[in-house]
N, C-alpha and C positions, 0 to 999 in steps of 0.2 A: 617216637617222641614221648617224653614223660608227661603224665597228666598231673601237674602240680598246681595246687591252689594255695592262696594266702588267706588265712582266716584271722580275724581279730579274735583273740582267745575267748572273750565273753560271748561272742556270737556263736562260736563253735560249741561252747558249753550249753547254750540254749538249744542247739540242734541235737547234740548227742547226750546231753545230761551231764551235770557236774560230776557224778560218780564215775561214769564211763571215761570222761576226760581226765579226771584225777588218776584213775587206774592206768590210763595210757601214759600220762606224764610221769608217773612213778617209775616207769621203765626208761625214761630219758636219761642218757648217760654221757657225761663229759669227764672222763677220768682225770684229766690234767687240770681241771678247774671246777672244784667242788662248789665254789660260790655261785658260779653261773648255773651249774646243775641244780643246786638247791633253790635258786630263784624260780626256775621254770616249774620245778616240782611242787613248791610250797608257797610261793608268794605272787607269782605273775597274775593269776586269775583275780585274786583279791585286789591287787594294785590297779588292775584294769577296771574292775567294778567301781573302785573308788575314784577313778580317773586321775590318780597320782602319776601314773605312767600308762602307756598302752602297749600291750604285748601282742605280737602277731606270730602265728605259727605257720610254717610251711608244711603242707601235707602232700604226700605222694598218694594220690587217690587210688592208684593201681594196687598198692599194698596196704592201704588204709593205715598209714603210719605218719606220725609227726617226725619229719626229718631234720627240722631246724626251727629256730625261733629268733626273734629280735624284739627289743623293747625300746620305745621312743618316748621322749618328752622334750619340752622346750624349757630352757633355763637361761638366765643372764650369765654372761661370761666376760670376765675382765682379762684383757690382753695387755701385758706390760709393753710399753712402747719400745723398750730395749730389746724385745724379742723379735721386732719387725724390721725387715729391710725397708729401704725407702719405697721400693716397688710394692711390697705387701702393705705398707702403711697407707699408700694411696688407695690401694684396692679396698682395704678394710674400712677406711674412712668413709667410703660410700654408703655403708650400711651399719655404722656404729656411731656412738657418741664419744667425744673426747672429753676427759676430765681435764680442765685447763690447769688445775693445780699439779696433778701428777703426770699428765701427758698420757695416761693409760686410756685404752679404748674399751668401751663396754658395748656388747652386742647381745641380742637374743640369738641363741644358737639352738639347733636341733641336737639333742644329746642322744647318741646311740648308746643307751645305758647298759644293755646286755645284748649279746649275740652268741649263739652257739649251735653247733650241729650235733645230731644224735649219733653217738658211736655205738649204740646198742643194736642198731639194725645192720643187716648184712652190708658189706662194703660196697657192693654194686649199686645199692640203693641210697647210699649216703650222698649228700650234697657237698660240693666243694665250698670251702670258705669264701672264695671269690664270688661264686654264684649266689651264695646266701647274702653276702654283703651287697651285691648288685640288686637283689630283691629289696633289701632294706632301703637302699638309695633310691630305687624306683618309687617306693612308698613315700619317701621324703620329697621327691620331685612332684608327686601328685599334691602333697600338702603345700609345697612351695607355690604351686600354681594357684592354689586357693587363697593363701594368706601371705605369701612372700617369704623372705628369709633366704640366706645364702650360705651359712656356715653349718657344718656338722662337726661335732666334737665326739671323740672317744677318749676314755681314760683306760690305760692299761698299766698293770703292775710293772714297775721299772725293770725288775729282774727278768721279765719274760721277753727276751730279745727276739725270739722267733715272731712274736706278735708285732713287735716294733717293725721288723722287716716286712711282715705281711701288710701292715697298714701303710707303710712307706711305699711299697710297690703298688698300692691302690690309691695313691694320691694324697695321703695324709702327711702332714708335717708336724714335728714336735714343736710345741710353743712354750710349754711351761711344765713344771712339776708341782705336785701337791702331796703333802703328807697327811694321811688320815690316822689320827691318834687312836681312834676306836678300833680300827683294824690293824694298826701298827704296820701300815703299808705305805710305801712311796709310789705314787702314780705319775706316769708321764701323760700329759694332756696333749693329744694330737688333733689337729683340725684340718678340715678340707673345705674348699669352696665347692658347692654342688652346682652343676650346670642346670639350666632350666630345661623343661621339656620342649622339644622342638616343635 
């Protein structure tokens, strides 16, 4: 059985030192998504220290390597009523507010802002995407138990259909799309209801 631990990135930095952690994270590789790679290498620690988002790293203690990471935050999210079936509308109305003028629903959601596994380590030590996602959802369930909340949102580049299929297979549904003019990228917003801790 693997000896895996989840560390909040700033707590790990206090344990091993910023320099050691930065050196370790500089080796983190996600060849197909340089934005996610750049975030863990250059932005995650500072964002966590500022509390603008919180990044967690998954460490395989047996090999002393960061094998994956995810970044979480809470944000308001508007769901157009036209995107909802009557069943989903009833479900979402339980933990959102309805704008009477537009009919749109607004809820506070957990945003899974970044998630990535480290391809720089040997294949037998890599974590599966499904397992890494489950670790992130477990962390959200713990937060949910403390403060409430029901929805988790991810945004993925529309052109990355493999990611769409991955998230769909893991319970996410496409709700909306958004264009980011700064990045010149169209994002598909996918949402999932997270079940409570038993």
